[in-house]
N, C-alpha and C positions, 0 to 999 in steps of 0.2 A: 155725612161726608160731602153731600151735594151743597151744603150751606157754607163750606169752607173750612171744616174741621180738619186737623191733621190726622186724627185717628179716632177710632171708637172701639169700645169693647162692651159686649152685652152678655151677661151670665143669667141664664134661666135655670132655677133649681127647684126641685120638689118632685111630686109624683107626676111625671110627664106622660109616661105610658106604663100602665100596670101599677102593681102595688108598691114596688121598690122605688125609692126616691133616687133621682139621677140629677146630673148637672150638665148643661150644654153651654158651651162658650163660643161666641162668635166675635172675631177680631178682624179689623180692617185698618190699614194705614199704620202710622207711627204712634206708639204709646210708650211713655216713660213710666217707670215704676218706683224709682228711688231718687233720693236727694231732695233738696229744698225746692227745685223748680216744680216738683209735683204739686206743691201747695198753690202755685200760681197758674200752672198750665192745665191741670186736670179738674174738671167739674164732674161730680158724681151724684147719683140719686139711687135710692133703694125703695122699692114698693113691694108690698105683700098683697097677694090676692087670695081671698078665702074661696076654696073650691066648693062645688055644689054639694047638696045634702048627701047624696049617696057615696061620695068619695071624701074620706077624711083627710085633712091636711091643708097645707098652705103652699102656694106657689110664690117663690121669691124672684124678683127681677132686679138686677143691678145693671146700671148703665153708667159708663165712664166715657167722657168726651175730652179729647185733647185739643185745646184751643190753639190757633195759629199765633205766631209772633206778630204783633202790630205795634210799630213805633209810636203811633198816636194814642194807643191804649183804648180804642173803641171796640174792636172785635176780639181782642186778646190782650195778654200782658205786654207792657212796654219793655220789660227786661228780656233780653235775648237769652237763649239757652247757653250754658257755659261752653258747650262744644262747638259753637259757631264762632269762627274767627274771621277777621278781616285783615288781609295783607295790604299794607300801605306801600305806595310807590316810594322808592328811595329818593332822598333829596339830591339835587344837583350839587356836586362838589366843585369848588373853584379850581380853575386850571392853574397849576404852579409852573412858571416858566424858568425860574432860577431858584437855587437854594437860598434860604433866609433863616435868620434866627430872631427870636423875640426876647426882649428884655422884660423880665418879670420882677417887679419890686418885691422885696422880702424873701427872695430866693436865697438859698445857702450860698456862701462864697465859694468860688471854685478853688480847689486845692491843686497845686502844681504837682507834677510827678516827682520832683525832688523832695517835697514835703512828705509825700506818701512813702517814698523809700526810706526816709529818715525815721518815720514812725514805725515802720515794719522791721527795720534792721535789728538784729539781735543785740542785746545789751551785754556788755562785758561783765565778767564776774560770776558767771554761772559755772 
């Protein structure tokens, strides 16, 4: 954590005290556990320690470290986490002093209200 990691998790399992095997977990900081960013942000290592002659068994140590986001890609992945968002400032809109209309080529021809009423009017003979 002092070297700039976002989070770390250490799991020690085996015969810690006595004959029965136990597991102890130590967690500090932020740690993600699912999704594709786990492949980029999490580095993990597993080591096994053979206990001394009188005690039978193996002590297992798992260490996971979550790297920080680094845009340059030196200390961590370049890709930002999906839940980090950046809000951009809105663009300045031009000030409109008077109403105007734009002529767009290829637009449908305007139909007058007289033509619309003629098309909608009921036909005789029903």
